[in-house]
N, C-alpha and C positions, 0 to 999 in steps of 0.2 A: 392485429398483437395486442392484449393486455399486457397491462405494466402494472406489478407488483409489488410489495417490497417487506420485506422479513426484518425486523427490529430487534434484537437479540441481546441480553442481558439482564441479569437480575437486580443490578444496579437501577434500573428505569425501572421497572417492576416496583421495585420497594421504595419508589422515591428520592432515592440518592443521588441519583441526575436526572437531569430533563432532557427527551428525546431532542434531538435538532436534525434530525434526517429526514422526519416524514415533511416537512416544509420544505426543505430546502429540496429534496427531488421531487414533490409538486411544483416547484417554480424552473427545475430543468428542463423537466418536461413540457410544461405553458409556455416556455418560451422557444420550446420548437413545435409548438402545435401541438401536444399530444397530452395524455392525461393519464392519470395514476387512478386505477380499478380498484385496487385492496392494498391496505395495509394490516400486518399481523405482529401483535406485539407479543413475545417469549422470553421465558425466563433461560439461563442455560442449564436446560435440562436436555439430557442427550435421546432417550424415547422418543420426547414428544418432537423434539427439533427434527428427528430421522422422521417421523409420521408425516412431519407437515412439510418436509421436502419430497415425500415421496408423493404426496400428492400436487404438489405445486410441478415436479418434472412433468406427472400424467396431464398436467392440463394446458403446457406446453405455452406458460404464460411468459414474457420476461420477466427475471425477478432479480431484483438488488436486495442480498442479504447484507445488514449490516451488524457487525460484533462475533466475537467468539472465535476469531481467528487464530489467535495469539499462540503460546508455548507453554501456559500454565495450565493447570488443575481444573480451573472451572472454567478454562476455555474447550467447548464442544461442537463450535459447527463444522470446524474441519473432519471431524470423525462420525458425527450426524452424516456429513453429504455423502461420506464414502458410503456408510451404511446405506443411505439411499439408494446409491446408485449401486451396490453390490460388488464393488470393489474394494481394492486394498488401500494403503496409505503408502507413497513413496518420496522419497526426496526428490525435486522438481529439478530439472539439471538448469533451466533459466533462473528461478528462484536461489536456487544454490550460489550461481555466477552472483546475481544483485548483492547476496546476503554478505558472500567472501569481499565483493567489493566496497561495503559499508564498512563493514566491522576491519577490514585489513589483518595487521596479525594479531589481534583481540579477537579473531573467530573462536569461538567453543562449539560443539555439539548441541548444547543447549539452543544457542542462537540459529541452530541449523534445522533446528525444527520448526520454525517460521518458516520453511520452505519445504517443509512435510505435507503434501498433499493427496489428495484424491487422485488414484491413476488416470489420465489420460484427461485431464485438465490441460486448460493454456492460463499462463500468466498475465495478471493485470499489471501494468508499470504505476508504482507509488514514487510523485515525482517529489513528496516529504521527504523521506528516509530512505528509498530504495527496497523496503520490504515489500514483495507484494502481494497484491491478493491474487485469486484466480477464477475461472470462468468455465462451464460446460452446462449445453444445453440450454441457453438462453438463460442459466441462471449465473448473476455475478455477486461473486462474497468478497465483502471491502471488510475493512478495521470498522472498529466503532468509534476511532477517531475522528470529527468531523473534517479536521485540517488535512487529513490525509484522503478520508472516504468521499469526498464531496468534488474536488479534481479527479478522482480516478471515475467517478461516476461517469463526471462530464465528459470525458477522453472514453469511457465504455458507449454511451449515447452516440457522441460524434463518428467513431470507428465502424461501429456495427449497426447503428440503426438511423442512418443520414436518410436510407433510402423511404422512412415512415415519416420524414417531418411535412408536418405542413409549415412552410416559411413564416406563413401569416401566424403571428402569438392569437391564443385566445385572447378575445375581448368577452368582457364581464362587465354587463350592464343591468342596474335595475330602479325601480320605483318603491318608495316609500308609501304604502297606502295608509291612510287614518281614517279612523270614524269607525259606524255602528257596522256601515257595509262592508267593512274591510276586513273579511273572514276567511277563510280557504272554503269553507263549505259551501258559502255562498258565490264562489268564482272558479270551481271545478268545471262548469263546462269552457269556460275559455280557455283554462288551464289545457284542456283536452284536446284543446281544435286548437291549441298554438302547438302543440307537443304532434299532432297529429299531422298540421301543414308545413311542419320544419324539424321533419326527422333527424338533423343533421346536427340539432341545438341540443342544450342542455335545460330544460328550464325549471327552477328552484323556486318554495316559497318556504319562507322563515318568519314563523310569528316572533314576535319580540311581546318578552312580559317583566313588566315591572318589579321591583321587589316589596311593592305593596299588591301582587296578584292583578294589576291592572295592564289590559293589553294597551301596548305602545304604539305599535304597529306591525303592518306586515309587509316585507323585504320581497317584493316579487321580479323576479329577474329572471334572463338567459345568458348562456355561455355560448360560444364558438367565433364561426366566421362574423369578422364584423357588418358586412353588410348584411349579412342574415338578421343578425341581432339587430339591427335597427328598423329591418322591416317588421319584426315580430314585435320590436318594443313600440312600434305604430301603430301597430293593430291592437295591442294591448292599452295603449294609451286613450285611443278612441273609445275603445269599450268600458273603461274604469269611470271615464268621464260622461258616456251615457248611461253610466248606474250610477252616476251622482256619486263616485268616491274621489274622496277629497287625496289627491297624490302630490308627488315631487319627488327630483330624482335622487337617489342616493350618491351621500358627499364620497 
């Protein structure tokens, strides 16, 4: 299964706030031997959100959606999800129970709106303040606040997707190649051979250019199972030395 993320909020697109979800979700997945396949940043625009959710529901990916599930007029994620699913919004009984427990005698109709979700969803517990998120069809809708969303995302992974875990964390190792011969075009045949021989690994090449416009180095690496990574890197090392390319380990 592919894992994706929708990161929602006008404040992120405007630069008022920096996204904290992408890196954290990637780290949570990597620690479980999984990888993030895609990320999409979106503003608080209901039609565009609904269209994006229709596409992702049809794709069958596991999706984590961060932000926009509050009860203020600028929050549209709950409504967009209901529209994409073709259902109405209702007060979820489990969410109502948690919200009433959270606020006690200070409960109000406006606070109960925090538990109005698309019909048919399940709730996701929020250990920070008991205001839940919700999930349906491998889509998990979480708050925009990292201190709430990240423990909730971890709970989702461990509760629903442990059967997909590769308990060995992904290993990422690379060489830094320097000199006139350390160019991608001259190493394509080597890269293609490694990709063909090690299909479970992810190979990458990242050229680095200084502010003066001069090429600094080429980072050539692989990610995946540690034993296979070491085997692939040994083949790369032997070949770059045969081609008289200077190399060193990435720090």
